[in-house]
N, C-alpha and C positions, 0 to 999 in steps of 0.2 A: 504494499499500499504506499502511496505517497501521501501528500496532504494538500488541502486546499486553503490558500491564504487570500483574503480579501484585501485589496489595496484601497484604503479609504482616505478621505480627508476633505477639506474645504475646497471649493473651486480654486483653480489656478495655483496649486501648491507643487505641482509637478508629478501628479499621479500617473497620467497617461504617458508622459515622457519616460518615466521610470518603467512602466509597463512595456513600452516599446523596446527599451533597452534589454530588459530582462528576457523577454521572449524573442528578441532579435526580428521583430516584425514592425510593420508600420500599421498593423490592424486597428490600433486606437488612434483616433484623431487628436492630436495634441494641438490645442488652439487657445488663444488668449481670451476666452470668454467662458462664463459658467455653463455647465451642462453640455460641454462638447462631447461628453461620453453618455450617450442616451441609453444605450443597452450595455449590460455588463460584458466586457471583452474577456474572453477566457483564453489563456495560453499556457501550454505545458512546456516545461524545461527539463532537461536532464540534470540531475543533481551532480555536480562535479565532485569527484572523489578519487584522489590520486592513488589510493590503494587498489581501486578496481583495475586501473591501467597496469599496476605492477603485477597483480595477480594474473591478468591476461597475458602479459609478457612472459611469465614463468610457464604458464600452461599452454602457451602458443595457441590461445583461443582465437577462432576465426571471427568471432563477433564479440563486441563489448556492448552490453545493455545496462545503462545506468538506471536508477530508480528515478521516478518522475515527480515533479512538484508542480502543482496547478496554481497559477495566479489568476485572480479575477479582478479586473479593473472596474470599479463600481462608481456610479454617477456621483458627482460632487454634492456635498450636503450643505444646507444652510440652516440657520436658526429656524426652528419651528417645523423641522422635518417630522418630529414625532406627531404632528397634527396634520401632516400632508403637505406642508409647504415645499415649494420647489418641486423636486422629484423624491420627496421624503419617503413616501410609501414604498416605492420601488427600491430605494436605497436600503430600507430597513428589511424588507423581504429577502434581498440578495445577501445581506449580511448572514441571515439565519442559515444559509447553505454553506457557509465556510467553517473551517475548523479554528481559524485564528484571524486576528486583524492586524495587518500592517498599517499603521496609522501614519501617513506621510504628513509631515509638518514643514511649513515654509520657514527655513532658517536662513534665508539669503535675502539681501537687499537688492532690488532692481525696480527702478522708477518705470520702466517700460512694461512690467508685468503687473496687471491690476490685482490688488488684494480685495476680496469681496467686502471686507470691513474697513478698508483704507489704512491699515497699519500692519506691521510685521510684529507678531506676538505669539509664537508658537504654543506657549503654555496656555494662553487664552483660547487658542484654537482647539487644543487638545480638550480643554474643559467644555467647549461648545458641543463637540461631538459626543463626549461622554455623557453630558447632560441630556442630549437628545435620546441616546440609547436607554438611559435610565427612565426617562419620561415615557418612552414607548413601552418599556417593561412594566411600568406602573399601570398604565392603561390596559395592557394585555392581561395582567394578573387580576385586576379588578373585575374584568369581564369573565375570566375563567372561574374565579371564585363564585360569582353568581350562578354559573352554570353547574357547579359542583353541589350546591345546597341540597337537592333532592337525593343524590346518590350518597351523600355523607349521612343524611338522616336515615337512609335505608341500611346504613352499616357496611357499605361497599369499602373493603380494605384499601384498594388502590386509590379510590377517591379521598379516603381519610388521609392517606399518606401524601397524596398530591395537595390536598388543602393545607396540611401542615408545612410542607416545603414552600408552597406559594406564600404563606403568611410569613415565614421566616425571611423570604426574599423581599417581600413588601416592606417589612420592618426595616431592613438594611436600606432599602432604596429610599424610604421616607425619612431615614436619618442621613441622607446624602451619600450613601456608600454604594458602589456597584455590586451587583449580586455575586460577582466572583469572590468577594471577601467573605461570604457566608460559609461557615465550617459545616461540612456535610459528612455524616457517618458513612462508612463503607456500604452498609446495607441500603442506604438511600441513594448511593452514587448513580445507579442506572436511572432511577426515576428522576433524579435532579437533571441529568443530562437530557432526559426526554422533554424537559420543560422548554428547552430551546430559548432561554432568555438571552437577550442580545448582550447584556452587560456581563454575562458570564464568560464571553469569548476572551481567550488570552490576548493581550495586546502587545505588539512590538512597535515602538515608536521609531520611525524612520526620519532622521533629520536631514532634510534636503539642503545642502550647503552650496556655495558657489565653488567654482573650479579650484581657486586658490586656497580654499579652507577645507578641501576633501581630506587631507592628511590628519589635521589637528582639530578641526571644527572651529566654532566661534562662540561668542558670548550666548547667542541664541541656543546653540546645541548644548551648551553647558548648562543652561537653565532647564532644558529638557531632561538632560542626564540626571540632575538633581530631583526633578519631579519623578521620573521613572524609578529611581532608587527609593524614594519615599513610598511609592505605591507598590514596590516589589515587582515592577515591570522591567523590561529591558529596552535598550535603544541601540541603534546603529547610525553612524554618520555616513552618508552617501551624497555624491553629487550626481544627480540624475543627468546632468549635462554631460558629464565625463563618461558615465555608463552608456549613454546613447552614442558617443563617439567611439567607444571601445567596441560596441556591438557591430560597428561597420568594418572593423579591422580584422585582419588575419591574426592567428594566435601569437606569432612572433612579434608582430607590429604592436599588438595590444599589450604584450609584456614590456616591450620597450617603452611604450607610451606611459604605462602605470609607473615604471621606474623613474621617468622624467617628472612625474607628478608626485614622487615620493611615497607611492603606494606600493604595498607588498602583494596585493591581490585585488581582484575586482570586487565591486560592491555585492554583485550577485552571490559570491562565495560567502561573504560576511552575512548577508541577508539570510541565506539558507541555513547556515550554521546556527545563527540566532534563533531562526524558526524551529530548527530541531530541538535546540535547548528548551525553548518556550513550551513545546508540545511533548517534551520527554521522549523523543524518538531516537532510534539508533539503527544501524545498518548491519545486515549479515550478507554473506556471499555464497553463490554457487558457481563452481569453476570447473571447466573441462575443455577438451579441444574444440568442441562445437561452439561454446560461448562461455563468457565470464559475465555474471549478472549480479546486480546489487538489488536487495530487497529491504524495504523500510518496515520496521515494527516499533511498537511502543516498548520503552524500557520495562523490564519485568516480565516480558512475554515468554511463556513456557514453549519447549520445543515442539509439541504438536500444533500449537496455535501458530507458531512461526512457519511450520510446514503448510498450514492451511492457507497462508497468504499466497502461496504458489498455486495450490488447488485444493478444493474441499476434500477430495478423496485422500489426500496426503495426511490430512488431520484425522479423518475418520479411521483410516487403517493404519495409523502410526505404530511402527514397531520401535525403531531407534533412530538416532541421528549420528552419523559419523561425523566428528567435529575436530577441526584443527584451528587453533588460534591464529589470527593473521600473522603475527610476529614469528610464529613457529613455522608457518607455511613458507614464509619468505626466507627465513634462516636455513630451512632444509631443502630449499629449492624445489618446492612442490609437494604433491601428495605422496609420491613414492618415498622420498627422503624423510617426510614426516612420519610415515609408517615405520620405516627402518629405525628411526630415532625414538620410537615410542610415544610420538606426539599426537597421534590420532586417537581420539577417545570415543567410545561407545556411549552415547548419552540417552537416558530414558525420558519417560514422560514428565518427570519432575525436574528436568534441567531447565534453568533459566538462561535463555540465549544472551550471549555477551556481544557488545559491539565489536564487529570485525571478524566474527566467527566465519570460517569457511565450512559449509555444511553439505552433507549428502543424506537424504532421507530415505530410509527403508520403511515400505508400508505394505499392507495386504490389500489386494484389490477386491 
């Protein structure tokens, strides 16, 4: 599995420019006016992972298949979106379909690019969108609670649980806190997720800075970093303008360009890594002469469920997983060397897959 990240923000903060760069397409129209993104643009990118290339070289794999990440460029938001202002209803519906929010904040000064509120204040912009998501959740919860009254009176267990969780969320929201801050017990986790509250989505703040500030950031991005730390969220500094330029270059040229700008890696790599950390994701590999392939799972996934990411039958008929740690695979120059060195392990149903594991699953058909 990959994951889906919605790119959101106020109009004219660089969302579509960043989307174009990340997906290496011109599918999203980047223009200097609000709502240039009318429909959510969806783009998939391969997740860069140097380990996959290394494994493929050792195994002489004919094909390299990275895991995929989906970006959704969502229409710009304005104050009042929770009440349907601008393209608010569409914006809010599209966010529900994503796993996480990449909240692009304008951290650059440019008199030629209009700010919808006439000033550059990324912290205030962040608060605007957070407030709209919370207001939309409050309205949604109040409607749902009214609809649950009869079922709760009838003693429906699911309805009772849902009502309790909705009231917990409502209490937090009315106290000015997003629903993601509500502490949820393990037995309520599944039901809580099913509520699909907008303010439970993990948030990654993307500070869009000017070209000359891409390496170190600026006062605006520093303010965002402070806000993110206080919230327990994360942030990355990216120049959408640089990313767009890099996306048009060949790999060697892009590497040279990054070096000239004082950057060690492209913003895409930093954004994906931050997204993985945000959603507690990790990667395992399957490697052979035909293909070397990366698979994304959540941290803590057991071997049968990891096998199920490839195919449901692998999980149903799981017997064991022949497993080699990435470092051992490389040090032993492949599967044969790892076997001879005693580095291949037979792991059962209780094995928690580790990031970088090279795996081969045995299963009953």
